[in-house]
HTML snippet that shows the backbone in 3Dmol.js (N, CA, C, O; Angstrom):
<script src="https://3Dmol.org/build/3Dmol-min.js"></script>
<div id="view" style="width:600px;height:400px;position:relative"></div>
<script>
const pdb = `
ATOM      1  N   MET A   1      -3.095   5.494 -55.225  1.00  0.00           N
ATOM      2  CA  MET A   1      -3.273   5.251 -53.849  1.00  0.00           C
ATOM      3  C   MET A   1      -2.098   4.181 -53.543  1.00  0.00           C
ATOM      4  O   MET A   1      -1.896   3.154 -54.191  1.00  0.00           O
ATOM      5  N   ALA A   2      -1.426   4.597 -52.512  1.00  0.00           N
ATOM      6  CA  ALA A   2      -0.092   4.027 -51.986  1.00  0.00           C
ATOM      7  C   ALA A   2      -0.216   2.603 -51.709  1.00  0.00           C
ATOM      8  O   ALA A   2      -1.218   2.144 -51.159  1.00  0.00           O
ATOM      9  N   LYS A   3       0.624   1.998 -52.019  1.00  0.00           N
ATOM     10  CA  LYS A   3       0.601   0.224 -51.577  1.00  0.00           C
ATOM     11  C   LYS A   3       0.296  -0.093 -50.138  1.00  0.00           C
ATOM     12  O   LYS A   3      -0.231  -1.183 -49.915  1.00  0.00           O
ATOM     13  N   GLN A   4       0.556   0.710 -49.135  1.00  0.00           N
ATOM     14  CA  GLN A   4       0.299   0.670 -47.765  1.00  0.00           C
ATOM     15  C   GLN A   4      -1.120   0.311 -47.658  1.00  0.00           C
ATOM     16  O   GLN A   4      -1.583  -0.724 -47.177  1.00  0.00           O
ATOM     17  N   GLU A   5      -1.832   1.442 -48.241  1.00  0.00           N
ATOM     18  CA  GLU A   5      -3.373   1.746 -47.941  1.00  0.00           C
ATOM     19  C   GLU A   5      -3.810   0.346 -48.486  1.00  0.00           C
ATOM     20  O   GLU A   5      -4.559  -0.270 -47.727  1.00  0.00           O
ATOM     21  N   ASN A   6      -3.426  -0.373 -49.858  1.00  0.00           N
ATOM     22  CA  ASN A   6      -3.982  -1.572 -50.342  1.00  0.00           C
ATOM     23  C   ASN A   6      -3.847  -2.731 -49.375  1.00  0.00           C
ATOM     24  O   ASN A   6      -4.443  -3.799 -49.516  1.00  0.00           O
ATOM     25  N   LEU A   7      -3.029  -2.446 -48.397  1.00  0.00           N
ATOM     26  CA  LEU A   7      -2.676  -3.636 -47.805  1.00  0.00           C
ATOM     27  C   LEU A   7      -3.468  -3.779 -46.143  1.00  0.00           C
ATOM     28  O   LEU A   7      -3.500  -4.673 -45.298  1.00  0.00           O
ATOM     29  N   LEU A   8      -4.012  -2.469 -46.236  1.00  0.00           N
ATOM     30  CA  LEU A   8      -5.002  -2.497 -44.822  1.00  0.00           C
ATOM     31  C   LEU A   8      -6.070  -3.075 -44.901  1.00  0.00           C
ATOM     32  O   LEU A   8      -6.717  -3.217 -45.939  1.00  0.00           O
ATOM     33  N   VAL A   9      -6.463  -3.594 -43.466  1.00  0.00           N
ATOM     34  CA  VAL A   9      -7.806  -4.692 -43.508  1.00  0.00           C
ATOM     35  C   VAL A   9      -8.195  -4.306 -42.204  1.00  0.00           C
ATOM     36  O   VAL A   9      -7.494  -3.746 -41.362  1.00  0.00           O
ATOM     37  N   GLY A  10      -9.698  -4.752 -42.089  1.00  0.00           N
ATOM     38  CA  GLY A  10      -9.998  -4.617 -40.661  1.00  0.00           C
ATOM     39  C   GLY A  10     -10.171  -3.450 -39.946  1.00  0.00           C
ATOM     40  O   GLY A  10     -10.924  -2.623 -40.460  1.00  0.00           O
ATOM     41  N   GLU A  11      -9.624  -3.159 -38.813  1.00  0.00           N
ATOM     42  CA  GLU A  11      -9.463  -2.296 -37.638  1.00  0.00           C
ATOM     43  C   GLU A  11      -8.622  -1.110 -38.188  1.00  0.00           C
ATOM     44  O   GLU A  11      -8.843   0.037 -37.800  1.00  0.00           O
ATOM     45  N   GLU A  12      -7.638  -1.406 -39.113  1.00  0.00           N
ATOM     46  CA  GLU A  12      -6.302  -0.723 -39.699  1.00  0.00           C
ATOM     47  C   GLU A  12      -7.183   0.200 -40.475  1.00  0.00           C
ATOM     48  O   GLU A  12      -7.267   1.407 -40.246  1.00  0.00           O
ATOM     49  N   LEU A  13      -7.883  -0.490 -41.480  1.00  0.00           N
ATOM     50  CA  LEU A  13      -8.450   0.057 -42.587  1.00  0.00           C
ATOM     51  C   LEU A  13      -9.576   1.052 -42.212  1.00  0.00           C
ATOM     52  O   LEU A  13      -9.846   2.006 -42.941  1.00  0.00           O
ATOM     53  N   ILE A  14     -10.263   0.782 -40.982  1.00  0.00           N
ATOM     54  CA  ILE A  14     -11.291   1.749 -40.260  1.00  0.00           C
ATOM     55  C   ILE A  14     -10.599   2.929 -39.807  1.00  0.00           C
ATOM     56  O   ILE A  14     -11.002   4.043 -40.142  1.00  0.00           O
ATOM     57  N   LYS A  15      -9.480   2.756 -38.990  1.00  0.00           N
ATOM     58  CA  LYS A  15      -8.695   3.640 -38.529  1.00  0.00           C
ATOM     59  C   LYS A  15      -8.087   4.762 -39.572  1.00  0.00           C
ATOM     60  O   LYS A  15      -8.101   5.951 -39.254  1.00  0.00           O
ATOM     61  N   GLU A  16      -7.533   4.306 -40.877  1.00  0.00           N
ATOM     62  CA  GLU A  16      -7.158   5.025 -41.670  1.00  0.00           C
ATOM     63  C   GLU A  16      -8.146   5.829 -42.349  1.00  0.00           C
ATOM     64  O   GLU A  16      -7.882   7.011 -42.573  1.00  0.00           O
ATOM     65  N   VAL A  17      -9.199   5.359 -42.687  1.00  0.00           N
ATOM     66  CA  VAL A  17     -10.535   6.102 -43.208  1.00  0.00           C
ATOM     67  C   VAL A  17     -10.802   7.198 -42.126  1.00  0.00           C
ATOM     68  O   VAL A  17     -10.979   8.341 -42.549  1.00  0.00           O
ATOM     69  N   CYS A  18     -10.849   6.992 -40.838  1.00  0.00           N
ATOM     70  CA  CYS A  18     -11.381   8.119 -40.051  1.00  0.00           C
ATOM     71  C   CYS A  18     -10.284   9.200 -39.759  1.00  0.00           C
ATOM     72  O   CYS A  18     -10.492  10.370 -39.436  1.00  0.00           O
ATOM     73  N   ARG A  19      -8.964   8.523 -39.953  1.00  0.00           N
ATOM     74  CA  ARG A  19      -7.761   9.606 -40.080  1.00  0.00           C
ATOM     75  C   ARG A  19      -7.886  10.635 -41.316  1.00  0.00           C
ATOM     76  O   ARG A  19      -7.891  11.862 -41.212  1.00  0.00           O
ATOM     77  N   ARG A  20      -7.983   9.910 -42.469  1.00  0.00           N
ATOM     78  CA  ARG A  20      -7.954  10.860 -43.693  1.00  0.00           C
ATOM     79  C   ARG A  20      -9.073  11.797 -43.504  1.00  0.00           C
ATOM     80  O   ARG A  20      -8.871  13.001 -43.668  1.00  0.00           O
ATOM     81  N   ILE A  21     -10.524  11.246 -43.092  1.00  0.00           N
ATOM     82  CA  ILE A  21     -11.669  12.242 -43.013  1.00  0.00           C
ATOM     83  C   ILE A  21     -11.401  13.277 -42.131  1.00  0.00           C
ATOM     84  O   ILE A  21     -11.854  14.404 -42.328  1.00  0.00           O
ATOM     85  N   ARG A  22     -10.590  12.954 -41.018  1.00  0.00           N
ATOM     86  CA  ARG A  22     -10.361  14.336 -40.111  1.00  0.00           C
ATOM     87  C   ARG A  22      -9.159  15.035 -40.643  1.00  0.00           C
ATOM     88  O   ARG A  22      -9.176  16.256 -40.486  1.00  0.00           O
ATOM     89  N   VAL A  23      -8.276  14.603 -41.148  1.00  0.00           N
ATOM     90  CA  VAL A  23      -7.415  15.699 -41.968  1.00  0.00           C
ATOM     91  C   VAL A  23      -7.994  16.396 -43.270  1.00  0.00           C
ATOM     92  O   VAL A  23      -7.541  17.471 -43.663  1.00  0.00           O
ATOM     93  N   ALA A  24      -8.892  15.811 -43.836  1.00  0.00           N
ATOM     94  CA  ALA A  24      -9.837  16.460 -44.725  1.00  0.00           C
ATOM     95  C   ALA A  24     -10.722  17.713 -44.251  1.00  0.00           C
ATOM     96  O   ALA A  24     -11.073  18.757 -44.802  1.00  0.00           O
ATOM     97  N   ARG A  25     -10.904  17.208 -43.126  1.00  0.00           N
ATOM     98  CA  ARG A  25     -11.757  18.400 -42.091  1.00  0.00           C
ATOM     99  C   ARG A  25     -11.177  19.494 -41.479  1.00  0.00           C
ATOM    100  O   ARG A  25     -11.762  20.511 -41.105  1.00  0.00           O
ATOM    101  N   SER A  26      -9.833  19.203 -41.382  1.00  0.00           N
ATOM    102  CA  SER A  26      -8.660  20.163 -40.895  1.00  0.00           C
ATOM    103  C   SER A  26      -8.254  21.049 -42.089  1.00  0.00           C
ATOM    104  O   SER A  26      -7.957  22.237 -41.967  1.00  0.00           O
ATOM    105  N   TYR A  27      -8.267  20.395 -43.217  1.00  0.00           N
ATOM    106  CA  TYR A  27      -7.776  21.451 -44.373  1.00  0.00           C
ATOM    107  C   TYR A  27      -9.150  22.233 -44.793  1.00  0.00           C
ATOM    108  O   TYR A  27      -9.144  23.372 -45.262  1.00  0.00           O
ATOM    109  N   TRP A  28     -10.293  21.482 -44.565  1.00  0.00           N
ATOM    110  CA  TRP A  28     -11.422  22.358 -44.682  1.00  0.00           C
ATOM    111  C   TRP A  28     -11.546  23.662 -43.648  1.00  0.00           C
ATOM    112  O   TRP A  28     -11.921  24.791 -43.964  1.00  0.00           O
ATOM    113  N   ASP A  29     -11.194  23.274 -42.526  1.00  0.00           N
ATOM    114  CA  ASP A  29     -11.524  24.371 -41.445  1.00  0.00           C
ATOM    115  C   ASP A  29     -10.248  25.453 -41.769  1.00  0.00           C
ATOM    116  O   ASP A  29     -10.405  26.654 -41.551  1.00  0.00           O
ATOM    117  N   ALA A  30      -9.084  24.962 -42.261  1.00  0.00           N
ATOM    118  CA  ALA A  30      -8.154  25.995 -42.610  1.00  0.00           C
ATOM    119  C   ALA A  30      -8.049  26.768 -44.104  1.00  0.00           C
ATOM    120  O   ALA A  30      -7.178  27.503 -44.569  1.00  0.00           O
ATOM    121  N   HIS A  31      -9.464  26.222 -44.707  1.00  0.00           N
ATOM    122  CA  HIS A  31      -9.850  26.973 -46.095  1.00  0.00           C
ATOM    123  C   HIS A  31      -8.765  26.609 -47.314  1.00  0.00           C
ATOM    124  O   HIS A  31      -8.556  27.217 -48.363  1.00  0.00           O
ATOM    125  N   ASN A  32      -8.207  25.501 -46.835  1.00  0.00           N
ATOM    126  CA  ASN A  32      -7.185  25.033 -47.833  1.00  0.00           C
ATOM    127  C   ASN A  32      -7.746  23.898 -48.957  1.00  0.00           C
ATOM    128  O   ASN A  32      -7.296  22.760 -49.084  1.00  0.00           O
ATOM    129  N   ASN A  33      -8.852  24.507 -49.743  1.00  0.00           N
ATOM    130  CA  ASN A  33      -9.579  23.522 -50.530  1.00  0.00           C
ATOM    131  C   ASN A  33      -9.019  22.512 -51.340  1.00  0.00           C
ATOM    132  O   ASN A  33      -9.532  21.405 -51.499  1.00  0.00           O
ATOM    133  N   PRO A  34      -7.799  22.957 -51.932  1.00  0.00           N
ATOM    134  CA  PRO A  34      -7.270  21.962 -53.033  1.00  0.00           C
ATOM    135  C   PRO A  34      -6.676  20.681 -52.257  1.00  0.00           C
ATOM    136  O   PRO A  34      -6.692  19.599 -52.844  1.00  0.00           O
ATOM    137  N   ALA A  35      -6.163  20.773 -50.979  1.00  0.00           N
ATOM    138  CA  ALA A  35      -5.746  20.070 -50.046  1.00  0.00           C
ATOM    139  C   ALA A  35      -7.151  18.986 -49.504  1.00  0.00           C
ATOM    140  O   ALA A  35      -7.252  17.771 -49.674  1.00  0.00           O
ATOM    141  N   CYS A  36      -7.900  19.714 -48.976  1.00  0.00           N
ATOM    142  CA  CYS A  36      -9.062  18.924 -48.424  1.00  0.00           C
ATOM    143  C   CYS A  36      -9.689  18.219 -49.830  1.00  0.00           C
ATOM    144  O   CYS A  36     -10.249  17.129 -49.720  1.00  0.00           O
ATOM    145  N   ARG A  37      -9.601  18.746 -50.902  1.00  0.00           N
ATOM    146  CA  ARG A  37     -10.260  17.853 -51.922  1.00  0.00           C
ATOM    147  C   ARG A  37      -9.534  16.587 -52.082  1.00  0.00           C
ATOM    148  O   ARG A  37     -10.119  15.504 -52.090  1.00  0.00           O
ATOM    149  N   GLY A  38      -8.384  16.702 -52.197  1.00  0.00           N
ATOM    150  CA  GLY A  38      -7.373  15.394 -52.512  1.00  0.00           C
ATOM    151  C   GLY A  38      -7.549  14.406 -51.353  1.00  0.00           C
ATOM    152  O   GLY A  38      -7.592  13.223 -51.688  1.00  0.00           O
ATOM    153  N   GLU A  39      -7.670  14.718 -49.895  1.00  0.00           N
ATOM    154  CA  GLU A  39      -7.664  14.360 -49.034  1.00  0.00           C
ATOM    155  C   GLU A  39      -9.240  13.329 -48.983  1.00  0.00           C
ATOM    156  O   GLU A  39      -9.301  12.110 -48.819  1.00  0.00           O
ATOM    157  N   ARG A  40     -10.365  14.280 -49.179  1.00  0.00           N
ATOM    158  CA  ARG A  40     -11.580  13.747 -49.270  1.00  0.00           C
ATOM    159  C   ARG A  40     -11.773  12.715 -50.495  1.00  0.00           C
ATOM    160  O   ARG A  40     -12.773  12.000 -50.432  1.00  0.00           O
ATOM    161  N   GLU A  41     -11.189  12.614 -51.249  1.00  0.00           N
ATOM    162  CA  GLU A  41     -11.330  11.877 -52.373  1.00  0.00           C
ATOM    163  C   GLU A  41     -10.555  10.428 -52.039  1.00  0.00           C
ATOM    164  O   GLU A  41     -11.029   9.394 -52.510  1.00  0.00           O
ATOM    165  N   LYS A  42      -9.406  10.391 -51.251  1.00  0.00           N
ATOM    166  CA  LYS A  42      -8.619   9.641 -50.601  1.00  0.00           C
ATOM    167  C   LYS A  42      -9.660   8.646 -49.692  1.00  0.00           C
ATOM    168  O   LYS A  42      -9.919   7.452 -49.845  1.00  0.00           O
ATOM    169  N   ALA A  43     -10.080   9.481 -48.831  1.00  0.00           N
ATOM    170  CA  ALA A  43     -10.987   8.812 -47.906  1.00  0.00           C
ATOM    171  C   ALA A  43     -12.046   8.542 -48.401  1.00  0.00           C
ATOM    172  O   ALA A  43     -12.516   7.526 -47.889  1.00  0.00           O
ATOM    173  N   LEU A  44     -12.755   9.035 -49.282  1.00  0.00           N
ATOM    174  CA  LEU A  44     -13.924   8.378 -50.004  1.00  0.00           C
ATOM    175  C   LEU A  44     -13.555   7.076 -50.889  1.00  0.00           C
ATOM    176  O   LEU A  44     -14.321   6.114 -50.959  1.00  0.00           O
ATOM    177  N   ALA A  45     -12.384   7.130 -51.518  1.00  0.00           N
ATOM    178  CA  ALA A  45     -11.995   5.884 -52.062  1.00  0.00           C
ATOM    179  C   ALA A  45     -11.851   4.764 -51.101  1.00  0.00           C
ATOM    180  O   ALA A  45     -12.300   3.642 -51.336  1.00  0.00           O
ATOM    181  N   LEU A  46     -11.193   5.096 -49.972  1.00  0.00           N
ATOM    182  CA  LEU A  46     -11.044   4.021 -48.795  1.00  0.00           C
ATOM    183  C   LEU A  46     -12.437   3.486 -48.321  1.00  0.00           C
ATOM    184  O   LEU A  46     -12.772   2.302 -48.334  1.00  0.00           O
ATOM    185  N   TYR A  47     -13.232   4.596 -47.878  1.00  0.00           N
ATOM    186  CA  TYR A  47     -14.569   3.987 -47.242  1.00  0.00           C
ATOM    187  C   TYR A  47     -15.408   3.501 -48.226  1.00  0.00           C
ATOM    188  O   TYR A  47     -16.374   2.883 -47.777  1.00  0.00           O
ATOM    189  N   ASN A  48     -15.331   3.601 -49.589  1.00  0.00           N
ATOM    190  CA  ASN A  48     -16.152   2.687 -50.593  1.00  0.00           C
ATOM    191  C   ASN A  48     -15.668   1.262 -50.256  1.00  0.00           C
ATOM    192  O   ASN A  48     -16.502   0.434 -49.891  1.00  0.00           O
ATOM    193  N   THR A  49     -14.533   0.975 -50.345  1.00  0.00           N
ATOM    194  CA  THR A  49     -13.991  -0.409 -49.783  1.00  0.00           C
ATOM    195  C   THR A  49     -14.267  -0.981 -48.694  1.00  0.00           C
ATOM    196  O   THR A  49     -13.841  -2.117 -48.486  1.00  0.00           O
ATOM    197  N   LEU A  50     -15.112  -0.254 -47.680  1.00  0.00           N
ATOM    198  CA  LEU A  50     -15.583  -1.025 -46.534  1.00  0.00           C
ATOM    199  C   LEU A  50     -16.579  -1.704 -46.881  1.00  0.00           C
ATOM    200  O   LEU A  50     -17.034  -1.634 -48.023  1.00  0.00           O
ATOM    201  N   THR A  51     -17.219  -2.688 -45.687  1.00  0.00           N
ATOM    202  CA  THR A  51     -18.613  -3.463 -45.755  1.00  0.00           C
ATOM    203  C   THR A  51     -19.288  -2.386 -45.277  1.00  0.00           C
ATOM    204  O   THR A  51     -18.847  -1.238 -45.214  1.00  0.00           O
ATOM    205  N   LYS A  52     -20.607  -2.853 -44.862  1.00  0.00           N
ATOM    206  CA  LYS A  52     -21.590  -2.153 -44.367  1.00  0.00           C
ATOM    207  C   LYS A  52     -21.597  -2.267 -42.966  1.00  0.00           C
ATOM    208  O   LYS A  52     -22.349  -1.521 -42.338  1.00  0.00           O
ATOM    209  N   GLU A  53     -20.865  -3.102 -42.348  1.00  0.00           N
ATOM    210  CA  GLU A  53     -20.666  -3.189 -40.766  1.00  0.00           C
ATOM    211  C   GLU A  53     -19.401  -2.357 -40.627  1.00  0.00           C
ATOM    212  O   GLU A  53     -19.329  -1.625 -39.640  1.00  0.00           O
ATOM    213  N   GLN A  54     -18.480  -2.378 -41.423  1.00  0.00           N
ATOM    214  CA  GLN A  54     -17.519  -1.656 -40.968  1.00  0.00           C
ATOM    215  C   GLN A  54     -17.488  -0.363 -41.096  1.00  0.00           C
ATOM    216  O   GLN A  54     -16.756   0.393 -40.458  1.00  0.00           O
ATOM    217  N   LYS A  55     -18.626   0.071 -42.283  1.00  0.00           N
ATOM    218  CA  LYS A  55     -19.007   1.787 -42.258  1.00  0.00           C
ATOM    219  C   LYS A  55     -19.671   2.014 -40.980  1.00  0.00           C
ATOM    220  O   LYS A  55     -19.351   3.071 -40.437  1.00  0.00           O
ATOM    221  N   ASP A  56     -20.348   1.431 -40.485  1.00  0.00           N
ATOM    222  CA  ASP A  56     -21.182   1.517 -39.338  1.00  0.00           C
ATOM    223  C   ASP A  56     -20.088   1.686 -38.139  1.00  0.00           C
ATOM    224  O   ASP A  56     -20.550   2.101 -37.076  1.00  0.00           O
ATOM    225  N   ARG A  57     -18.999   1.473 -38.178  1.00  0.00           N
ATOM    226  CA  ARG A  57     -18.014   1.558 -37.307  1.00  0.00           C
ATOM    227  C   ARG A  57     -17.401   3.145 -36.981  1.00  0.00           C
ATOM    228  O   ARG A  57     -17.006   3.720 -35.966  1.00  0.00           O
ATOM    229  N   ILE A  58     -17.564   3.534 -38.517  1.00  0.00           N
ATOM    230  CA  ILE A  58     -16.924   4.977 -38.641  1.00  0.00           C
ATOM    231  C   ILE A  58     -18.021   5.931 -37.804  1.00  0.00           C
ATOM    232  O   ILE A  58     -19.225   5.876 -38.052  1.00  0.00           O
ATOM    233  N   PRO A  59     -17.588   6.599 -37.030  1.00  0.00           N
ATOM    234  CA  PRO A  59     -18.590   7.888 -36.146  1.00  0.00           C
ATOM    235  C   PRO A  59     -19.108   8.583 -37.247  1.00  0.00           C
ATOM    236  O   PRO A  59     -18.501   9.065 -38.203  1.00  0.00           O
ATOM    237  N   GLN A  60     -20.777   8.570 -36.891  1.00  0.00           N
ATOM    238  CA  GLN A  60     -21.503   9.297 -37.402  1.00  0.00           C
ATOM    239  C   GLN A  60     -21.261  10.618 -38.170  1.00  0.00           C
ATOM    240  O   GLN A  60     -21.652  10.982 -39.279  1.00  0.00           O
ATOM    241  N   GLN A  61     -20.405  11.292 -37.125  1.00  0.00           N
ATOM    242  CA  GLN A  61     -20.121  12.760 -37.690  1.00  0.00           C
ATOM    243  C   GLN A  61     -19.242  12.639 -38.767  1.00  0.00           C
ATOM    244  O   GLN A  61     -19.382  13.502 -39.633  1.00  0.00           O
ATOM    245  N   LEU A  62     -18.266  11.698 -38.972  1.00  0.00           N
ATOM    246  CA  LEU A  62     -17.103  11.779 -39.875  1.00  0.00           C
ATOM    247  C   LEU A  62     -18.230  11.057 -40.927  1.00  0.00           C
ATOM    248  O   LEU A  62     -18.116  11.577 -42.037  1.00  0.00           O
ATOM    249  N   ARG A  63     -18.909  10.381 -40.909  1.00  0.00           N
ATOM    250  CA  ARG A  63     -19.601   9.909 -42.164  1.00  0.00           C
ATOM    251  C   ARG A  63     -20.260  10.746 -42.691  1.00  0.00           C
ATOM    252  O   ARG A  63     -20.074  10.809 -43.906  1.00  0.00           O
ATOM    253  N   VAL A  64     -21.260  11.714 -42.123  1.00  0.00           N
ATOM    254  CA  VAL A  64     -22.230  12.610 -42.612  1.00  0.00           C
ATOM    255  C   VAL A  64     -21.175  13.932 -43.381  1.00  0.00           C
ATOM    256  O   VAL A  64     -21.499  14.525 -44.410  1.00  0.00           O
ATOM    257  N   TRP A  65     -20.090  14.145 -42.720  1.00  0.00           N
ATOM    258  CA  TRP A  65     -19.207  15.517 -43.267  1.00  0.00           C
ATOM    259  C   TRP A  65     -18.640  14.548 -44.567  1.00  0.00           C
ATOM    260  O   TRP A  65     -18.483  15.249 -45.566  1.00  0.00           O
ATOM    261  N   LEU A  66     -18.347  13.317 -44.760  1.00  0.00           N
ATOM    262  CA  LEU A  66     -17.813  12.529 -46.011  1.00  0.00           C
ATOM    263  C   LEU A  66     -18.673  12.740 -47.022  1.00  0.00           C
ATOM    264  O   LEU A  66     -18.341  13.238 -48.098  1.00  0.00           O
ATOM    265  N   ARG A  67     -20.080  12.288 -46.656  1.00  0.00           N
ATOM    266  CA  ARG A  67     -20.724  11.687 -47.626  1.00  0.00           C
ATOM    267  C   ARG A  67     -21.855  12.957 -48.146  1.00  0.00           C
ATOM    268  O   ARG A  67     -22.222  13.206 -49.294  1.00  0.00           O
ATOM    269  N   TYR A  68     -22.239  13.632 -46.856  1.00  0.00           N
ATOM    270  CA  TYR A  68     -23.136  14.847 -47.207  1.00  0.00           C
ATOM    271  C   TYR A  68     -22.544  16.198 -47.273  1.00  0.00           C
ATOM    272  O   TYR A  68     -22.374  16.764 -48.353  1.00  0.00           O
ATOM    273  N   ARG A  69     -22.264  16.664 -46.272  1.00  0.00           N
ATOM    274  CA  ARG A  69     -21.681  18.140 -46.447  1.00  0.00           C
ATOM    275  C   ARG A  69     -20.505  18.527 -47.088  1.00  0.00           C
ATOM    276  O   ARG A  69     -20.276  19.691 -47.414  1.00  0.00           O
ATOM    277  N   SER A  70     -19.676  17.490 -47.297  1.00  0.00           N
ATOM    278  CA  SER A  70     -18.502  17.902 -48.078  1.00  0.00           C
ATOM    279  C   SER A  70     -18.976  17.549 -49.640  1.00  0.00           C
ATOM    280  O   SER A  70     -18.363  18.094 -50.558  1.00  0.00           O
ATOM    281  N   GLU A  71     -20.197  16.528 -49.966  1.00  0.00           N
ATOM    282  CA  GLU A  71     -20.343  16.641 -51.423  1.00  0.00           C
ATOM    283  C   GLU A  71     -20.990  18.169 -52.019  1.00  0.00           C
ATOM    284  O   GLU A  71     -20.861  18.620 -53.157  1.00  0.00           O
ATOM    285  N   LYS A  72     -21.684  18.756 -50.903  1.00  0.00           N
ATOM    286  CA  LYS A  72     -22.587  19.992 -51.515  1.00  0.00           C
ATOM    287  C   LYS A  72     -21.249  20.690 -52.050  1.00  0.00           C
ATOM    288  O   LYS A  72     -21.314  21.425 -53.035  1.00  0.00           O
ATOM    289  N   TYR A  73     -20.143  20.475 -51.452  1.00  0.00           N
ATOM    290  CA  TYR A  73     -19.011  21.849 -51.965  1.00  0.00           C
ATOM    291  C   TYR A  73     -18.151  20.878 -52.939  1.00  0.00           C
ATOM    292  O   TYR A  73     -17.608  21.501 -53.851  1.00  0.00           O
ATOM    293  N   PHE A  74     -17.974  19.825 -52.934  1.00  0.00           N
ATOM    294  CA  PHE A  74     -17.114  18.992 -53.692  1.00  0.00           C
ATOM    295  C   PHE A  74     -17.451  18.228 -54.841  1.00  0.00           C
ATOM    296  O   PHE A  74     -16.634  17.758 -55.632  1.00  0.00           O
ATOM    297  N   GLY A  75     -19.007  18.093 -54.916  1.00  0.00           N
ATOM    298  CA  GLY A  75     -19.513  17.174 -55.586  1.00  0.00           C
ATOM    299  C   GLY A  75     -19.111  17.403 -57.296  1.00  0.00           C
ATOM    300  O   GLY A  75     -18.332  18.212 -57.799  1.00  0.00           O
ATOM    301  N   ALA A  76     -19.798  16.566 -57.810  1.00  0.00           N
ATOM    302  CA  ALA A  76     -19.924  16.461 -59.288  1.00  0.00           C
ATOM    303  C   ALA A  76     -20.369  17.592 -60.140  1.00  0.00           C
ATOM    304  O   ALA A  76     -19.918  17.948 -61.228  1.00  0.00           O
ATOM    305  N   HIS A  77     -21.261  18.048 -59.494  1.00  0.00           N
ATOM    306  CA  HIS A  77     -22.205  19.191 -59.610  1.00  0.00           C
ATOM    307  C   HIS A  77     -21.707  20.374 -59.876  1.00  0.00           C
ATOM    308  O   HIS A  77     -22.211  21.201 -60.636  1.00  0.00           O
ATOM    309  N   ARG A  78     -20.376  20.525 -59.056  1.00  0.00           N
ATOM    310  CA  ARG A  78     -19.819  21.954 -58.874  1.00  0.00           C
ATOM    311  C   ARG A  78     -18.771  22.370 -59.798  1.00  0.00           C
ATOM    312  O   ARG A  78     -18.292  21.480 -60.500  1.00  0.00           O
ATOM    313  N   THR A  79     -18.391  23.380 -59.909  1.00  0.00           N
ATOM    314  CA  THR A  79     -17.423  23.782 -60.802  1.00  0.00           C
ATOM    315  C   THR A  79     -15.975  23.239 -60.631  1.00  0.00           C
ATOM    316  O   THR A  79     -15.480  23.376 -59.513  1.00  0.00           O
ATOM    317  N   PRO A  80     -15.323  22.712 -61.487  1.00  0.00           N
ATOM    318  CA  PRO A  80     -14.163  21.988 -61.056  1.00  0.00           C
ATOM    319  C   PRO A  80     -13.356  23.433 -60.733  1.00  0.00           C
ATOM    320  O   PRO A  80     -13.714  24.592 -60.942  1.00  0.00           O
ATOM    321  N   PRO A  81     -11.982  22.832 -60.073  1.00  0.00           N
ATOM    322  CA  PRO A  81     -11.298  24.116 -59.475  1.00  0.00           C
ATOM    323  C   PRO A  81     -10.524  24.528 -60.706  1.00  0.00           C
ATOM    324  O   PRO A  81     -10.382  23.756 -61.654  1.00  0.00           O
ATOM    325  N   LYS A  82     -10.131  25.487 -60.688  1.00  0.00           N
ATOM    326  CA  LYS A  82      -9.145  26.115 -61.784  1.00  0.00           C
ATOM    327  C   LYS A  82      -7.714  26.012 -61.285  1.00  0.00           C
ATOM    328  O   LYS A  82      -7.359  25.869 -60.115  1.00  0.00           O
ATOM    329  N   SER A  83      -6.879  26.118 -62.476  1.00  0.00           N
ATOM    330  CA  SER A  83      -5.666  25.871 -62.130  1.00  0.00           C
ATOM    331  C   SER A  83      -4.799  26.863 -61.355  1.00  0.00           C
ATOM    332  O   SER A  83      -5.083  28.047 -61.541  1.00  0.00           O
ATOM    333  N   SER A  84      -3.971  26.640 -60.667  1.00  0.00           N
ATOM    334  CA  SER A  84      -3.422  27.206 -59.441  1.00  0.00           C
ATOM    335  C   SER A  84      -2.452  28.351 -60.225  1.00  0.00           C
ATOM    336  O   SER A  84      -2.277  29.407 -59.618  1.00  0.00           O
ATOM    337  N   LYS A  85      -1.959  28.221 -61.254  1.00  0.00           N
ATOM    338  CA  LYS A  85      -0.995  28.988 -62.017  1.00  0.00           C
ATOM    339  C   LYS A  85      -1.976  30.193 -63.039  1.00  0.00           C
ATOM    340  O   LYS A  85      -2.762  29.832 -63.914  1.00  0.00           O
ATOM    341  N   ARG A  86      -1.736  31.432 -62.724  1.00  0.00           N
ATOM    342  CA  ARG A  86      -2.288  32.499 -63.647  1.00  0.00           C
ATOM    343  C   ARG A  86      -1.523  32.599 -64.485  1.00  0.00           C
ATOM    344  O   ARG A  86      -0.314  32.393 -64.387  1.00  0.00           O
ATOM    345  N   LYS A  87      -2.269  33.014 -65.676  1.00  0.00           N
ATOM    346  CA  LYS A  87      -1.787  33.265 -66.944  1.00  0.00           C
ATOM    347  C   LYS A  87      -1.397  34.870 -66.828  1.00  0.00           C
ATOM    348  O   LYS A  87      -2.279  35.525 -66.273  1.00  0.00           O
ATOM    349  N   SER A  88      -0.516  35.438 -67.148  1.00  0.00           N
ATOM    350  CA  SER A  88       0.029  36.560 -67.208  1.00  0.00           C
ATOM    351  C   SER A  88      -0.408  37.363 -68.667  1.00  0.00           C
ATOM    352  O   SER A  88      -0.344  36.634 -69.657  1.00  0.00           O
ATOM    353  N   LYS A  89      -0.765  38.519 -68.866  1.00  0.00           N
ATOM    354  CA  LYS A  89      -1.220  38.998 -70.024  1.00  0.00           C
ATOM    355  C   LYS A  89      -0.002  40.042 -70.397  1.00  0.00           C
ATOM    356  O   LYS A  89      -0.052  40.703 -71.434  1.00  0.00           O
TER     357      LYS A  89
END
`;
const viewer = $3Dmol.createViewer("view");
viewer.addModel(pdb, "pdb");
viewer.setStyle({}, {cartoon: {color: "spectrum"}});
viewer.zoomTo();
viewer.render();
</script>
């Protein structure tokens, strides 16, 4: 995680979490799963640093997507992504 993100607190941190979730959702809508997975992981890492009160300030639609809907597709129970490089025979 970048140093700048470690310095975020309060309202700035909440805005950054929302921004990252929205970016992940836009990658999801564009069917760019590797990029979506990366942004979702960054958003989730930041989200997990929030207090309960701060989490409540994240719009419900974003929280639901981050915690539940995307977990269905990117959760630990899923098959990990394959390497993007294919082996030639």
